[in-house]
Every structure is written in structure tokens, then in C-alpha cells.
N, C-alpha and C positions, 0 to 999 in steps of 0.2 A: 374564540381564543384557539380553538380546535383549525378554524378554516384559517383564520391568520395564518399560523405557523406551518400548516400547508402552503400558501402563497409563501410564506418566505423560504421555506425551503427549496420550493422550485426556481424561485429568483436565484438564491444561492447555485443549484444545480446549476444554472444556466451560465451566471457568473464564473464558477468554476470553470466551466467546459470552455469560456470566452478568455481567460486568462490569458494563456497562451500567444493570444493576438498582439496584446499589446505588450508582451516580451519578447521580440524576435528574434531568434538566431543562439538560445540557449539551448545547448547539447551537455547539460551536465555540468558540474564544477570544472571550472580550468584549472589544470595543475598547480597554477601559479598561485592560485588562493590560499593554497596553505604554506605554512613555513618550510617544510619539508615538502616540494611539488610531489604530485600523486598521479605518476604516468605507467598508467594502463593498471591500475590498483585490482587485486584478485578477487579483493569482494563483490566487483561490482559485474553486474549482467551485462551479456555483450548488446550491442545497440540495437539489433534486433527486438529484443524481450519488450522496450520500451512503446513498441507499439499497442500494447495495450491499454494505453490511454485510450486509446480511438473506442474501445469497447467501454472503458469505463465512462467517460463523459457522453456517449450518446445513451448508455443504458440507466444512466443515472438521470439523465433530463427524460426518457421516456417512462422512467420510475415514479421519479417525484409528479410529475406529469398525469401521469395515471393517477397517483394518487392526491391530486389536487382536483382535476376534473371528475372524477369517478370515486373517490373515496374521500373527500374530505373532512367528511363528519362521521367517519366509522371508527369506533372507538377502538379498532383493532392495529388502526393507523397510527393513533397519537401518540403511542409511549415512545418512538424511536423517534420522533421528528427533532425533539428539543437538540439530542447530540449531535444528531445528523447536520443538522444546522450549524452549530458550532465546526464541525469539520469541517464542510462544505466552506463557511464564510474564511475562518484560515487557511483552508486550501486556498482558496482566491488570492492573496495577500504571500502567498509561498515563493512564486518566483521573481516577483521584484527583490525579495528579500534574501534569496540564494544568490542572486548574480551582486550582491553588496558583501555577503556575511554569510559564509558555510557552517561556521557555529551556531549563529541564530536560525538559520534555514533546519538545520538539522532539530535544532530543541522545537521547532514548530511542525519536523514531521509528527514528532513525538505527541504532542498535543492534536494535531489531526490524526493519526492511529489511534490513543486513548478513546479519543471522541466517536470514532467509526467504530471501534467495537464495541463501546457503550452500545451505540445504536444497535448492532449489530444481535447484541446479547434481547434486546428487548423487542424485536421485529416480530408481528405476528405470523403464524403458520400459512395464513390465505393469502391469495394472491402470489403466492412465491415468485412466478418470474417476474413481478414487475416491485415487489419489497422485497424479500430476502435476498435475490441472487445478485441484482446490483451491489447492493451494500456487501454484500459478503465477499465480490471479486476486490471492491472497492479496499475493503479491510485485508482480504490477503496479499493484495499487492504491495500496501502502505506498511504491514508485517516486514517485509522484505526490504523496500525501501528506508525506512528506518534504522535498521540494523546494518544496511550498506552505508547509509550514512554515520553511523556510527562510527563504523570500521574507517572511513575516513578520515575523520575526525582522528583517530587514534592513533593511526598512520602519518596523518599531515601535521601532528604536533608533536611527533617522537614519543606518544607514550608506548606504541608497540611497533614494532616490524609491521610493515605491511600484511608478511605469510600470516605473525601471529593474529595479527588484526583480523583479518580474512576468514582464518578459523574461528575465534573467538565469536564473532560475530553469525556466524552462520548457525554454530550452536545454537545462540540466544535466538536466532530467527526458528531454530525446530522445535526448542525449547516454549517458544511463543506460540508456535501453530499448532504443538500439540494440546497446548494446555485451552486453546480456543476450539478444537476440534472436539475433545472431550467434555468442556463446559458446554458447547454448541453443538450436538450433533444433530446429525441430519444439515449440516451445510458444507456440499462438497464443492460447490465453488468457491467457499472460500479455501480450501487445500488448494487445488486447480490453479487457483493466482498463485499462491504459495510456490506450488511445484514447476509454474512457469518462469520463476523469476528463478530456481533453482538449475531447473535447465540452461535459461540462459547466464547461469554463472559458470556451469559447466563449459559450456561452448566458448567462453569468455576466455578458459583457461586451458585450452585446446592447445594452443601456439602462445608461447612456448607452452610446452604440456605442465601442467602441475598435479604433481599423483596425489597430495594432501587434500588439496580445495575438492579435485576431480571424485576421488573416494567419499570425500564427505557431502559432494552435493549428490551424487548416487545414493549413498545411504540414506540420505534426507528423503530423497525420492520416492526410495521402496517405503521406507516407514510411513510417512504422510500417505502412501497412495495405501499403504493395509489398516492405517488409521479411518482413512475414508469410507474404505469398507464394512469395517467393523463397527462403524458410527452411524452407517448409511438410514 
């Protein structure tokens, strides 16, 4: 069973990384997919920040491949595999869903995040480069992505104005990230991925300048940096 899970997780990682090849041209939710079109939403990071997916895909394949070929029967690699498989399997279906429904896609993002965090909490401390690190980066980016998706829904469906939605989900992301760093100390890779997203949000709000979002993002970057240092 342990070896089978290792095979399934590796296969899911490969399928997850290959999923963009089957849904070409997706550059985020189209503004017109929402009842209230979302043009340049303040909660969303600048486009360059999404390049982190190349790192996530490559590192996840490398990590799960290492786990399959060198640690398939290692009990220290067993606990995280089931939730990671769920996260990657659901993640493989995310892009086709996102093209059709931002609402369903955002719900899936929270499932992907929850299972990725469950996997992170159960990773062993051995083979950090191949085990903890790729999962932590994955979960960190997903923390920001899930909150951003929620912000788009809140504004796109008229629950809140874009500015208020952005501030709310930034606070939510910071609270989640702080909780994860407190519960799982020694995971700077997770904090670094969240900070990468926050820097992207800050850059995306430079023109036109949005002082409230910029200030909150900057405070979050500083706060998470201090927390990462204290929990290293």
C-alpha cells in the first residue's frame, strides 16, 4: 500500500504539471465571468508572480519522484502521501473547471489548499529538499491563491466592493499563513511563497497606486518575515 501510494502521488504530480497543456490560453479568470466584471482587481498579484508555478510543477515532480524511486517504503514518507494525492488530483481538474465557473473553481482551490496543508503538517523532517520544501512552496502559494479567488468572488458577486474584498482576503491570508507557521515551525519555504504572492499584490497595486493595499501587503511581508525568523 505504501509503494502504491508513492506511485499514485508521482502520477498525480505529473498529471498536475501537464494539465495546462490541455487548457491552453488560460490567463486567469476572465472579467466577464462574474456578474460584476472584475477589471484589474486589487487583490490579485501582478502577472509575473504566477511564474512560481514553473517552480512548483518541477519541484513537485522531482520530490514525488525521489519519494517513489528512493523512499517508496520509508515510513517517514508515508503519512503525507494520501492528502498530497488528493490535493494534486483535484488540482489536475482545476483548470478545466476554472474556464467554466469561477465559483466552482474557487471552491476547489480551498479543497486543494486544505489537503496541501494537511500534507505539509504530516511531512517528515528527513530529505527536506525533496519532501517538505516542494509541499511548503505549493501550500504557501495556494494560501494566497485561495484567498485571492475568494476576493474576486466577493467583489464579482457584489458582496463587497473590490477594495474592501481585497483588504479582507489579505488579512485572511496573513492570518492563515501565521497560523501555519506557528503550527509548523521551520518551514520558511511556505512563508517565502506567501511573501512572493504579497510582493506580487504590492506590484499590482503600484499603478494606479493603492495605498491601503500596498500598506497592508508591506506590513504582511514584514510580519511574516519576522515570524519566519523566529520559527526557523
